N, C-alpha and C positions, 0 to 999 in steps of 0.2 A: 247487845253483844254481837259482834261480827265474827263470823267463822271463816278463817283464812286457811287455805291449803296451798302451801309453797311446794312447787314441783319442778324438778329438773330431770331431763331424760338424756340418755345417750342412745344413739340410734345406729342403724346399719346403712344409713343414707339420708337423703333429704326429702323423700317423698313418703308421706304417712301411709299411702295406699300400697305402694310397691315395697317399701322398706319396713323394717321392724324395730322394736325396742330391745335393747339389751341391758338397760339399767333404768330404774325409776326410783328417785330418791326425793325425800322431802320431809316436811313437818306439817302437822295439823296444829294450828294455833288459834286460840280464842282471844279476840281483842275487845277490851272493855268498852262499853258504850258511853255516851255523855262526856266525851273528851277525857276519860279516865286514862287512856293510853297505857293500860296495863296488859301485857301479853301473858297468856298461860299456855305453855308448850305442853300439849296433851298427848302427842304421839309422834314418834319419828319412824321413818321407814326408809329402807335401802334394799330394793329388790334387784337381784341379778336374774334377768329374764332371757330364756332361750327364744329366739325368734320363731314365728310360725313357719311351718315347712315351706310355704310358698313365698316367704319374705326374701327379697334380694339382699345379699350381704356384699357391700361394696368395699374393696380393699382400701380405698382412700379413707372411708369412714373409720375402719378399724385402725388405720394408722393415727388418725386424730385421737381416737379412744384409747389407744395403746392396749388393744385387745386382739387376741388371735381367735381363729375359727375353732381351734382345739379348746380354748378357754370357754368360748360360748357354748360349745357342746355339753359342757358340764353344768350349765345354768339350769334354773328351775323351769319347768314347762309353763308356757304362758297362761294356760287356763287355771293353774294352781295359783299363780300370782294374782290373776284377776279376782279369784274368789277371796283370797286373803285381803286384798286391798278393798274391794267393795264391802266385805263384811265389816272391816274397820270403819269405813265411811258411814255405814249404817248406825254405828254406835253414837254418832254425833249429829246426824241429820235424819229427818223424816223424809225419805225420797218421795213420798206421796203428797207432801206439802209444798206447794210451789213457792212459798215464801221462806222455806227453810233449806237453805243450800250453802255450800262453801263458795267463797270467792276464790277463783283459781289464780294464783299469784306466781309469777316467774320473771326471769330476765329474758327478753324477747319472747314473751309468754305465749304468743300465738303459735309458735313452732311446737312447743311442748303440749299445748292444749290440743292441737290438731292431731298430734301422734297419739295422745291419750284417748281422745274420741275414737280414732281408728282402732286402737287396741281394744276398747270396749266392743266396738262393732264386730271385730274379728273374733271376739268371744260370744257372738250372737246376742249381745246386749246393745240395743239401740237407744237406751235411756240414760246415756251419759249426762244429759242435761238435767236429769232428776237430782243429781248430786251437785252440779256446778252452775252458778250464774254465768251468763254471757253478757258482755265480753270479758275475757280474762283481764286481770289487773297486771299491767306490765311495769315492772320496776325500772326498766330501761327508759320508759317515758317519764317517770318520776324523776329519774336522774338527769335527763336531758333538760328538763324544765329548770332544774336547780343549777345546771352547769351550762346554761345557754350562752353565757359570756366566755366561758372557757373552751367550748366545743371546738372552735377554730384552731386551738393549739394542740388538740389531740389527733393522732394519726387515724384513729377509728374509734368506734364506740362499743367495742366488745367488752364483755364482762371483765376480762383480765386488765384491759387498759383503764377502765373506769375505776376498778378496785385499786390498781396501783396509783392512779392519780389521787385517790382519796386516802392512800396510805393503809388500805385494808389488805393484809397478807394472809396466805394460807399455805401451810407446809405441804409439799408434794405437788404443787402446781394445779393446773386447771384441767378441765375435761374429764373429771370424775364427777358424777352427778351429785353425790353427797357433798363434796367440797364446794362445788359450784353453788348449791342451794344455800349453803352456810354463808358464802360471800354475798349472795343475793339478799339474804335476810339482814346481813349487816348493813348493806346500802339502804334497804328499806327502813331499818330502824334509825339510821343516821338522819333521814329526812322526816320521819314520823316523829322523832324526838320522844320515843317511848320513855316513860319514867321508871318502869320496872318490868323485869322479865322473870317469870317463875318457871323453874325447870321441873 
């Protein structure tokens, strides 16, 4: 069995050290081994996170996220979210066992991976790698390999562009972490050819 943690984040900028998280969303999924290709959706999460006091909040990022500083001020303190999330991870992996970890999965996954690692470090936890294998599993790379002939016809390879090309839609648009991760999972499932998904 393989343990997959699909994660998408919304941030206050592009630098994981200087900027912070404002949303962490995703799903913990178990994938059957021996080519069973059965997914078991064990936990979904959608955290609205208040940045750390030293995190820089860039107006351009808020414009993309369609979020205001006033809204962010009402979000949950980052240390509370950290404990909720890490406690949930501990239910499914033994962080003291190097062979028992999640695969970190996302679209342009290294961006989210680096922000999540920085988030753990800002919470005085330098053991992010106890929960997640490196490198992250990038659905964008899976998609480009499968769309290698079509790539030249696409204006870019952003999540929205690829989803639209594949006919995958989501009400409410993109740049909400929960909606983006649902789209990411749909793309992943399309190429994995999963035979069954358990909710």
